[in-house]
N, C-alpha and C positions, 0 to 999 in steps of 0.2 A: 504493499500500500504505498504508496507516493502522495504528498499533499504539499501544499504552501499556505501558510498562515502569515497574515498581515501583523507586523509585531505591535503596531499602533492599536489599531481596531479590534484585534482578537479575531478577523474573520479569516476565512477559508477563502484564499485568492484563487490557488487551481487544484484540480482534483478533485477526489482522490484517484489517481490511477492506480491500475491493478495489474501487476507483472507477475505472470506465473512461469512456473520452471518446472516440469514433469509433473505437475499436480493435474491438470485436465489440458485437453486439447480447446484452446478457446475458439476458434471456429464452431465446433461442436458443443461447446457448454456455454455460449453467449448468454443464456438467460440465467446461471448460474453467476457469472461474472459480474452481470447487471445488479444482481442480488447481493452479491460481496462487495460492491460498489455503495451500494445504497446503505447497507451497513453500517459501512466505514463511514461514511458520510454525517449519520447519523450520530455514531459515536463521538466523531469529531465535533459536530455541532451541538451535542450537548456540552461538552469539555468547555469549546469556543464562550459557551455562553456563562460558565463558571469560572469568576476571575480568579480565583485561588486555585485553579488546575494548571499545574506545574506540565512540563513535557513529559516526564516519566509516567505520569497518572494518565497523560492523553496515551501515549504510545499504550500503556498498557490495557487501558480500557480498550483500544483500538483491538489490540491482540485477543483479549477476551472474548469480548462480542463476536469478533468472526471465528475464532477457534470455536464457541458452543454451536454457531451457527453452521460452521462447515462439518462439523462432527454430527450437527441431526440429521445433515440433507445427504452425505457422501458416506460418513462412517468410517472417514479416515480426519485424520491429525497431522497435517502439511505444518512446516514449520512459516509464521508470518512475522514478517520483518517490516515493522510502521518505519519509513522514511518521512518525518515531518520537518520542512523545513521553515524557517524563520526569514520574512522578508521587511 
């Protein structure tokens, strides 16, 4: 999960983009990728609304939410690496 957050306003500037390696074939799993993107967007938006949310908490929230969702849908536990950049 790759996203950029505005350092002043705390709003999401770009993303979240989903990059997969060896988990699913993207062209065949487009609906799943869209669900992952939406879940990541919701997790990041929830953290952006909280003024006391730091980078570690934000990354953990995204990782935990996506991990839970992906296990329910696929019964697999891929490695999730949130990359959140401050602009």
